[in-house]
N, C-alpha and C positions, 0 to 999 in steps of 0.2 A: 696369337696370329690367326687371322680368319682363313678358313679352308676355302680352296678354289671352288668346292661344290656349291657354296652359297653365292658365288659370283656369277653374273650373267652379263651379256653384252646389251647395252642400251644405246639408243640414238638420242642425242641432245640437239636441240635447235639453238643456234647462237644468234647474237645480234648481227646485223649485216656487216660483212667484212671483219668480223671479230674471231674468226676461226683460230688464228695463231695466238691471239691474246687469250682465248679460252684454253688453249693447250698449255700455255705458260701458267695460268691460274690453277689448272688441274694438276700440273706437275708440282707446283708449290704445295698443294694439299696432299701430295703423294697418292694421287688417284691414277690408276692405270688407264690410259686413253689411246685411241688410234685416230689419227687425222690423215686420211688418204690424200696425198698430194701428187701433182704432176708438174713437170718442168716443160715449159713451152717457150718458143721464140716469139717475142712480141715485137712489132715494128711500129715505131713512131715516124713522124715525118723526117726526123734528122738522124735516127739511129735505130739499131736493133739490139735487143737485150733478152737474155734468158731469164725468165722469172719462174718462181715456184708458187703455185697457187693450189687451193683446195680442189680436189676432184668434185666433191659435192658441196657446193657453196651453201653455207649456213648450217652445216651439220658436222658433228664430231661424235665419235663413239667412245663409250667408256666400258671397261670391264670391272664391274663393281657389285657390291652387295647393297642392300637397301640403305644402310647408314651412309655409305659412300655416295650413292646416287642422290640422296637427300643433300649431302654436303656439296656435291657438284652443282646443285640447283641454287646454292647460295652465292655462287661466283657471279661477278658483275657481267661477264660476257655471255653467260648462259641464260637463255630466255625460258626454256621449258624442256621437259622430257617429251618425246613423241609417245603418244598413247594409241592403243588399239583396243577397242571394245571396253573403254573405261579403265584399262590397266596400262601401266608402262609397257610399251612394246619391247619384247625381248627379241633380240636379233640372234638367229642361230649361229653358232660358232663356225659352221662350214661356210656361211655367207661371208663372214669376215675373212676367213682363210682364203676363199676364192678371190676376194677383192685384193688381198695382199699378193697372191700369185699373179693375178692379172696385171697389177702395177709393176711387179718385178720384171715383166717382159719388156718394158720400155718401148711399147708401141704407141702410135698416135692414138689419142683418146678423144672422143667427142661425147659429151653428155647431153642427152635430150631429156628435158623435163616435160612432163605433161602426161597425156593419156596414152596408154599402150593399146595398140590395135587388139581387138578381141575382148576388151574389157566390157563387162556387163554394166550398164548404167540405167538409172531411173531419171527421166526428165521431170524437172520440178516446175518449170515455167512454160508459158506459151500454149499453143493449141494441143501439143502432145503431153501436157502435164499429167504425170501419173503413169505414163507409158514406159515400159521396160524395153530396152533394145541393146544391141551390141555395136560397139565402135568398129567401123569397117575401114575408114581411111581418114587421114588428116588432109584438109583442103586449104592450101595457101596459108598455113600457120594459124589462122584465126577461126577456122571453121572445122567441125568434125562431121563426118557422115555416119549416121546411126541407122542400122538395119533394124526394122521393127516388123515382127510377124503379126499380121492382122488377117483374120478370116482365111487362113491357109494361103495367104499371099505374103510375099516379102516386100516391104516398102522401105526404100532408102530415102532418108530425109537429111538435109544439111542443117545443122544448128550452130549457132555461134558458141565459142568456148565460154563466152560471158553468160550464156543462158544457164540458169540454175539446173544442175544435175548432180546426182549423187552416185558414187561408184559403189556397186553392190558386190558383196563378198558371198561366195557360196558356202 
């Protein structure tokens, strides 16, 4: 039996709307996984229904060693492992535990995907190509405001989220 010391949490990206299928496939292979789900009330024109859906669409977490991680990537519903700096991204145990505790509270949850305020970015396209700035606000969902320090002045520019930019890590 493999020791827990060799196992780590990894995030896997699934095919669209295949999170539950991926969970079944991982279970069949006896791979320890965690799929955070929420139950919400959905309303159609003729009825209301409680449905269970993934909290993070397109993602499932596995607690595995390298052999199990590789085996999980062979499953049809799994697209790839999330990487960080060229290596499979290891998710700290405390983040998974916090996620579990958070979901145990049964509170209303909304997930916002996108850019977090305060994130340092490098603009890749347009007149500010190559300039580094900090995201200050999101404007009407399609635009972000980036604060750029130039010549001891702070310049706030609005750029489209479609503009090429890269998130910088310190």
